[in-house]
C-alpha positions, 0 to 999 in steps of 0.5 A, a space after each residue: 136683099 142685095 143687087 142680084 134680087 134687086 135686078 131678078 126683080 126689075 127683069 121679072 116685071 118686064 114684058 118687052 121682048 129683047 136683050 139688053 146689058 145692064 149695070 146697077 149700083 145700090 147704096 148699102 146702109 146695113 153694114 158695119 165695120 167694128 160696130 160702126 155703120 159703113 155705107 158700101 156701094 153695092 155693083 151688079 153688072 151683066 155684059 159690058 156696061 161699067 161702073 167707075 167710082 173716082 175719091 179724093 184719096 188725099 183729102 178735100 184739097 186733092 184731085 179725083 182718083 179712080 178707086 174702083 172699076 168693074 169689067 166687062 163681061 164679053 164672050 170669049 172677048 168678041 166685042 160683038 158679043 157682050 154677055 146680055 140678059 134676054 127675053 125672046 119668043 118662039 119666032 127667035 128661040 122655040 125652046 128659050 126658058 125665062 130661067 135662063 136669064 134668071 141664071 145669067 143674073 144669078 151666076 153670070 152676073 159680076 157683083 162687087 161691094 165697095 167703101 163709099 164716102 161722101 163726095 165719091 163720083 160715081 160714073 156709069 156708062 154703056 160701052 159706048 163710053 168705055 170702049 171710047 174713052 180710056 179710064 184717065 180721060 173720064 177723071 181728066 173730064 171729071 177733075 176739070 168740071 169738079 175741082 178741089 175745093 178744099 175747106 172742112 165741110 163737104 158741099 153737095 154739087 149742083 145737079 145741073 153740074 152732074 148732067 152737064 159732066 154726063 154730057 161732056 163724057 158722052 160728047 167725048 166718046 162720040 168725038 173719038 169717031 171723027 178724025 182729027 187734023 190730018 184725017 188722024 183718027 184718036 185712040 180709043 180702047 177698042 182702037 184707033 177711031 173708036 166705034 160708033 154707038 149709042 151711048 148712055 152715061 149716068 154721073 152720081 154724086 155720094 152724100 148723106 141722106 138726110 130727113 130734108 132729102 127723104 121729104 124732098 123724095 117723098 114730095 117728087 114721088 108724089 109729083 111723079 105720081 100724078 105726073 103720070 096720071 094727068 099726062 100718061 106718062 108725059 113730061 112735066 115742067 116742075 122738075 128736070 132730069 139732072 144727071 143722065 144722058 144718053 144719045 145716038 151715035 147721030 148726035 141728032 138725039 138725045 135723052 136725059 134720064 130721070 135718075 136725079 130730080 131735085 130743084 137745087 132748093 130741094 138738093 141741098 141737104 146737110 152740110 156736116 162732115 162725113 161720119 161713120 154713123 151717117 147714111 149715104 145715097 148716091 144721088 
């Protein structure tokens, strides 16, 4: 049904009070171009979270380049007033109506649909990322960790490396808020010295979705159900999160999300070349 109904359903399933910006990416395997399946990334954003897609446009031996990124939505361009999805009670606004955030999702969100190719790198981040780092700085970090390998066959990136890239991006964001040599602050998109902020980053890779991947994911879902049943949602030692990082602005806390939880043996899928008929997933 697309990203708008998905974000609406997510909002409807929550009961906590508060407000948030959001960016959501979904692989669409139903689009056909000249009668052939062509994977697309459907993106919806509300507020000042952003998404960046990197691709080796000159072949597998070339460096990653930015091919797409979303733009922030801020009210009157004010950095402190991003468009948000909210749920509040009458202590804050007696006239609040839940139809209002639904209208924000339906009419205020930015929706994009972009071609996806095997090996694309997808970076999603909060304003703590994109207010502190220029796009070319993010691209440079990714190229440091994902050097061109060449060869004719795609090799999926080890999940631990995706996690490390997310951590490195967050660390680079925090570094912008600290003075360097001579007490000078680095340049940042929001201004010298950036801004201290809670910072979330997810790094993913587009890859073919095979039967082996599907079986592995089903096993993980079963493990999660048992995990929640036995530990009331607590940690489970058998799996680790492999691609998302969020930290606060004091560097004394960090949390890894659950956007991807594969052991590498379960992660490794087909090594075949990209084909139009292939189905892809951001993993």
